[in-house]
C-alpha positions, -999 to +999 in steps of 0.1 A: +662-146-330+649-132-364+644-162-382+625-176-351+602-148-348+595-150-386+587-185-383+564-178-353+545-151-368+544-165-406+542-204-400+525-213-432+548-193-452+578-210-436+562-242-442+556-235-476+592-222-484+606-253-468+584-278-491+596-257-522+630-262-514+625-298-510+606-300-542+635-283-563+662-305-545+648-342-546+630-339-581+644-355-612+632-327-633+642-299-612+628-274-636+592-290-628+600-292-593+608-258-588+575-247-606+555-271-581+576-255-551+568-220-560+529-234-564+532-248-530+548-217-514+522-194-530+495-215-516+509-215-483+514-177-485+479-171-493+467-195-468+487-175-441+473-143-452+434-156-452+442-170-416+460-138-403+434-116-418+408-136-400+422-135-366+425-098-369+389-093-377+378-120-351+368-103-318+388-110-287+363-120-260+396-125-236+403-088-241+384-072-214+386-035-205+401-037-170+395-008-147+425-003-120+415-009-085+423+023-072+402+040-100+372+018-094+373+027-055+375+065-062+345+063-086+325+043-057+335+067-033+322+096-053+288+082-060+264+091-036+251+053-029+269+028-008+283-001-031+294-036-012+304-068-020+298-094+006+300-133+010+272-153+020+290-161+053+287-127+064+321-112+057+321-080+037+349-080+007+342-045+000+322-014+006+324+022-003+332+053+019+295+066+015+290+039+044+301+064+069+280+092+060+249+068+057+255+050+091+284+066+110+309+035+106+340+032+085+347+004+061+374-009+082+352-013+112+327-032+090+356-054+077+369-066+109+335-084+122+317-112+101+279-104+099+284-068+109+258-051+086+234-080+096+235-070+134+227-034+124+197-046+108+165-038+128+155-069+147+120-065+130+136-069+097+164-091+101+142-124+095+131-105+059+170-099+051+178-137+060+154-150+037+164-128+009+199-140+012+188-176+007+170-167-024+202-146-037+222-179-035+201-194-063+210-165-086+180-139-080+178-104-076+158-081-055+153-047-039+140-047-001+138-020+023+148-022+059+162-002+088+199+001+099+213+010+129+235+043+130+263+049+151+249+072+172+221+048+182+192+059+159+178+038+129+179+051+093+158+035+065+176+019+033+169+006+000+190-023-010+193-033-046+208-071-042+223-090-069+240-125-069+276-130-085+287-163-100+323-174-106+336-191-139+322-223-130+286-209-128+286-212-085+271-183-067+300-169-044+290-135-035+265-109-038+266-071-041+243-043-028+236-008-036+226+010-004+204+041-007+190+063+020+153+063+019+144+084+052+127+114+033+107+088+012+097+072+043+086+104+062+068+113+030+049+078+029+041+083+067+031+118+059+008+107+033-005+078+053-014+105+081-030+126+057-049+100+040-062+088+071-071+124+082-090+124+050-109+095+056-116+104+090-129+139+076-150+120+051-163+096+078-173+129+098-187+145+068-207+113+058-218+110+095-232+146+099-248+141+064-274+116+075-271+120+113-285+148+136-258+163+155-277+167+186-293+134+193-273+112+168-303+097+152-312+102+114-317+137+102-350+144+085-335+144+048-321+111+049-350+095+066-369+104+038-347+086+016-349+053+039-388+058+039-390+058+001-370+028-002-393+010+025-422+024+006-412+010-026-404-025-012-434-028+009-454-022-023-434-049-044-437-073-017-470-065-005-460-062+030-472-037+056-454-004+066-462+019+093-447+053+108-449+069+141-449+106+147-439+114+182-440+153+194-427+164+228-454+185+245-447+220+255-409+219+249-407+255+240-422+264+275-397+241+291-368+258+270-382+291+285-385+279+322-354+258+325-333+269+298-323+255+260-299+229+275-326+212+297-345+211+262-313+196+246-312+172+271-348+160+268-343+156+231-315+137+235-333+114+264-361+108+241-337+096+213-323+071+236-351+060+248-367+053+213-336+035+201-337+013+234-375+001+230-376-006+193-368-036+175-336-037+150-359-030+122-374+005+135-357+036+123-356+066+145-352+102+128-352+138+141-380+153+121-386+186+136-374+210+165-394+188+189-406+159+167-393+124+159-406+101+131-401+063+137-404+041+106-419+007+110-412-018+084-434-049+083-457-034+113-493-032+106-521-011+122-530-032+152-492-038+159-487+000+155-510+009+183-492-014+207-457+000+199-470+034+201-486+030+237-451+013+247-428+040+233-452+066+249-452+051+282-414+045+282-404+080+272-428+095+300-413+075+327-378+091+320-368+123+338-342+150+337-325+161+369-309+197+375-284+190+398-275+225+401-309+238+406-319+207+428-348+199+404-364+171+387-383+177+352-406+154+340-423+157+304-448+142+283-451+132+246-480+126+219-479+103+190-499+099+159-492+067+137-503+058+101-501+025+082-497+022+042-532+014+026-546+012-010-551+048-005-517+059+003-500+072-029-467+080-017-446+087+014-462+122+018-496+109+022-482+082+049-464+112+068-495+136+065-518+110+076-495+104+110-494+142+115-534+145+113-536+117+139-510+136+161-531+167+161-561+148+168-542+129+199-532+167+211-567+176+206-561+204+180 
């Protein structure tokens, strides 16, 4: 037994010893044969030593660190994430105990039914999971988010990190996943979306009030001056006509004192609506003062301005305001003064002042 072990462990040395003995026995000149045998034996021993040293220094790929299965399960059950291994036919081969805390089902309940986890996926997310599993069969990786049905009937959001598993022949046979609860993240994302929507809404409101009159909803004076300046520059460059019309509600202050300020506000709103209704799309209406409206009329000359002014005044004065509580109908009148850009018009101030002079002239002031 000892000899057999020696030969197995030191094969080359044993072969060298055998050759040396044979050389000593069969050689005619025994002394020379012994020398030759020693040389062969020494060579074989040296060869044995070199091979043995190479085998010791060579890393052994087959020597893998193997974690006992029970230790692996203990580790997987400690971590907060849920780890699982599944086949592509839907059967779960392993799932950690964390799944019970996540969705309320024990691992043994999941093992019993094929496609158990897939059946728990929200119907709106299921097709996304099926498509991703098909991609996994080609050896890909992915992280997807979807909803899982809990045992209590509610849904929980999870993030699933998927990775395919190949056998020794390179065929994809399984895949593993790591489930992480992301309910808090989704709540945070939803709150952030709500906040962003609210900020957008507030910005829209701010922008609206920055350019609109809060009562009549037509442009305010500040923004109208910006529009008028742009139209004035365009008219000068393109050599096209530009007119504006200043409309004043007569005796509005007296109407406020007689019938109340709410009636006066209703008249302002009605005039704004009437102006917008009877102007073409290029006409721009703004509230220019307490009882005044300024209308910008791009590409409108002096003759056309007169026609538009007469039409607007007539349509506005056909409107009436009814106070049903007091059972009265209130009529009102307006006066208009217009102006058109000429060679003498230096800027928009000149244009507006000329419209204001014509308005005062129409009132007889």
